[in-house]
C-alpha positions in Angstrom: -237.5 35.0 39.4 -233.7 34.9 40.5 -231.4 38.0 40.3 -230.7 38.8 36.4 -233.8 37.3 35.2 -233.1 33.6 34.9 -235.7 31.5 34.0 -234.6 28.3 35.5 -234.6 28.0 39.2 -231.5 28.0 41.1 -231.1 25.0 43.5 -228.2 25.4 46.2 -226.4 27.9 43.9 -226.4 25.4 41.2 -228.6 26.1 38.1 -230.6 23.5 37.3 -230.2 22.0 33.7 -232.7 22.8 30.9 -235.3 20.3 30.8 -235.4 20.2 26.9 -231.8 19.6 26.7 -230.8 16.5 24.7 -234.4 16.0 23.6 -235.5 16.0 20.2 -238.8 17.9 20.3 -239.2 18.1 16.6 -242.7 18.0 15.4 -244.6 16.5 18.7 -243.1 18.7 20.8 -245.1 20.3 23.6 -245.2 23.6 24.5 -243.2 24.5 27.7 -244.7 26.2 30.5 -244.2 30.3 30.3 -245.5 30.7 33.9 -242.9 32.1 36.7 -241.2 29.9 39.0 -240.8 30.3 42.5 -237.3 31.1 43.9 -236.1 28.1 45.7 -234.2 29.2 49.0 -230.5 28.7 49.0 -229.0 26.3 51.6 -229.1 22.9 52.0 -231.3 20.8 49.6 -234.4 19.4 50.8 -234.5 15.5 50.5 -237.7 15.1 48.7 -236.5 17.0 45.6 -236.4 14.6 42.7 -232.6 13.7 41.4 -232.1 15.5 37.7 -232.9 13.2 34.7 -230.0 11.9 32.7 -230.5 12.6 28.7 -229.9 10.4 26.1 -227.2 10.8 23.7 -228.5 12.6 20.4 -228.5 10.2 17.4 -225.2 10.1 15.1 -225.6 12.1 11.8 -223.4 11.7 8.6 -222.1 15.2 7.5 -221.2 15.6 3.9 -218.7 18.7 3.8 -218.5 18.6 0.0 -219.9 17.4 -3.5 -219.0 15.3 -6.3 -215.3 17.2 -6.4 -214.4 14.8 -3.8 -214.9 11.6 -5.3 -212.7 12.8 -8.3 -209.8 13.4 -5.9 -210.3 10.8 -4.2 -210.3 8.5 -7.3 -207.1 9.7 -8.2 -205.5 9.4 -5.1 -206.6 5.7 -4.9 -205.3 5.4 -8.4 -201.5 6.6 -7.1 -201.9 4.5 -4.0 -202.6 1.4 -5.6 -200.0 2.1 -8.4 -202.4 1.5 -11.4 -201.4 2.1 -14.8 -203.2 5.5 -14.9 -201.4 6.2 -11.7 -198.0 5.2 -13.1 -198.8 7.6 -16.3 -199.4 10.5 -13.9 -196.4 10.0 -12.1 -194.4 9.4 -15.1 -195.7 12.4 -16.4 -194.3 14.3 -13.4 -190.9 13.0 -13.5 -190.6 13.6 -17.2 -191.3 17.5 -16.5 -188.8 17.5 -13.5 -186.2 15.7 -15.6 -186.7 18.1 -18.8 -186.2 21.2 -16.2 -183.2 19.5 -15.0 -181.4 18.8 -18.1 -182.4 22.2 -19.5 -180.7 23.9 -16.4 -177.9 21.7 -16.6 -177.1 22.3 -20.3 -177.2 26.3 -19.3 -174.6 25.8 -16.7 -172.6 23.8 -19.1 -172.8 26.1 -22.1 -172.0 29.2 -19.6 -169.1 27.7 -17.8 -167.8 25.7 -20.9 -167.7 29.1 -23.0 -165.2 30.8 -20.7 -162.3 28.3 -21.4 -163.3 28.8 -25.2 -163.0 32.4 -24.7 -160.0 32.6 -23.4 -158.7 30.0 -26.0 -159.8 32.2 -28.7 -158.9 35.6 -27.3 -155.4 35.5 -25.6 -155.6 39.1 -24.9 -158.8 38.4 -22.7 -156.8 35.7 -21.1 -154.0 37.8 -20.3 -156.0 40.8 -18.3 -155.3 41.3 -14.6 -157.7 42.7 -12.0 -155.9 43.9 -8.8 -153.0 41.7 -9.8 -155.0 38.5 -10.3 -155.8 37.1 -14.0 -159.5 37.4 -14.9 -159.4 34.1 -16.2 -158.9 32.7 -12.5 -161.8 35.0 -11.2 -164.0 33.8 -13.9 -163.1 30.3 -13.6 -162.8 30.1 -9.8 -165.6 32.6 -8.2 -168.1 33.1 -10.8 -169.3 29.5 -10.7 -170.6 29.4 -7.2 -173.0 32.2 -7.5 -174.2 31.0 -10.8 -174.6 27.2 -9.6 -176.7 28.9 -6.4 -178.6 30.6 -8.7 -179.3 27.8 -11.0 -180.1 25.7 -8.2 -182.6 27.9 -6.9 -184.5 28.7 -10.0 -184.7 24.8 -10.5 -186.0 24.6 -7.0 -188.7 27.1 -7.5 -189.6 25.5 -11.2 -189.8 21.9 -9.5 -192.2 23.0 -6.6 -194.5 24.8 -9.4 -194.5 21.3 -11.2 -195.5 19.8 -7.9 -198.1 22.1 -7.1 -199.8 21.7 -10.7 -199.7 18.1 -10.1 -201.5 18.2 -6.8 -203.8 20.5 -8.2 -204.8 18.2 -11.0 -205.2 15.5 -8.7 -207.4 17.4 -6.4 -209.5 18.8 -9.5 
């Protein structure tokens, strides 16, 4: 035996390969000899040692990672890619949700910003207010719309991504 209890022989400082490597032992396997092997002296290899065998490659096997759940997802993806009537219906439904969301938030912005001139017209005292020497009407019409539009845009983006996630989840499930 060599140092460290290696059961395989050392030949010239290189470990000899496992004799069972790459072989399908299965049911007809012969038990390997368990006897001790003599250590081979280090140095030059004698000419009478046989060349190591080249092992054949193992047979390829099909690996299945998931069950029938994948076939439904695959079917839905194929329907979408081939643009069948069912795939078109799914896409139209997603577009309708996105359009409905966009129109609702657009209507909210129009109502909020459209109410300001109406409020100034109906209440002249409100239109005449000044803050730090600047008319409040100018501040409300010139400054407030920008943060409002930014907030509504971010809100629309979140809702659109939620609709798209729901669509993808529906396709994959």
